[in-house]
C-alpha positions, 0 to 999 in steps of 0.5 A: 589827666591830660587836657584835651583841646578841641578846635572849633570854627570861629564866628563874629561873637569871638571878636572880644576873645580873639582880641584878648588873646592877641593882646596877651600874645603881643605883650611878648616880643616876637609873639605877633607882628603887632604891638598891643595898641595896634590890636583894635576891635576893627583890626580883629573884626576885619580879619574875622569877617574876611576869614568867615566870609572866604577863608577859615578861622579856628579857635581853641577855647579854654576847657575850664573857662570857655570865655577864654580863647587859648589859640586862634588861626585864620587865613582868607582869600585875597583880592583880585580873583586871580588869587582865588586858589590861595588862602593867605594872611595866615596868622596863628597865635597861642596864649603864652600860658599854654605854648608848647602844649600842642595847641598850635600843632592842633590848629594847623593840623585841623586847618590843613585837614579841613582844606584837604577834605573840604576846600578843594578850591584851595591850591596853596596856603601862604604864611610869612615868618620872621627870619629869627623865628627858626623854631616856627620855620622848622615846625612849618617845614615839618607840616609841609610848608616850603620856604619860597624866598626872603623879604630882606630888611622887612621887619624893623626890630626896634633895636636899630636893625632889620630882619628878613621875613620868610615867605612859605607855602603849603600845597593842597594835594586835593586841589581840583581846578574845576571846583574854583 
């Protein structure tokens, strides 16, 4: 029988679960642009508070153990107000044990559908992906993101070299300038 995953909106009670998920992902090279020691309660709480206040944060729970989160995606508005039409700082993580099972696609499709249906104040969603993560770049393009350039030598690979970050954006066809 196929496992059915259901995303839900996160709330502040999810801090511990998100922190545990981020640490599991950070243990794999290239999994997230943070090392395990950089994933602190303050870091997770800060992102979660900003996302709940003026953005979106979705999580997928383990259907067998609802205390374990298997995936998370968040983004939020930046300051100053000239950026009020943008959701940025997008981060998505899927637990290493369940990658390639459709959770990332489910989180992204739920996020973008919510923006199209409810958030007509949002024109664009931004993310940045490592140059070497070509699989993610192809996936993002498949769901409608467009590459917008390169940030050369932005990531220290810790092996004596640097790699570029690739900025990408998705545009909301239902954006209504009057709504924001």
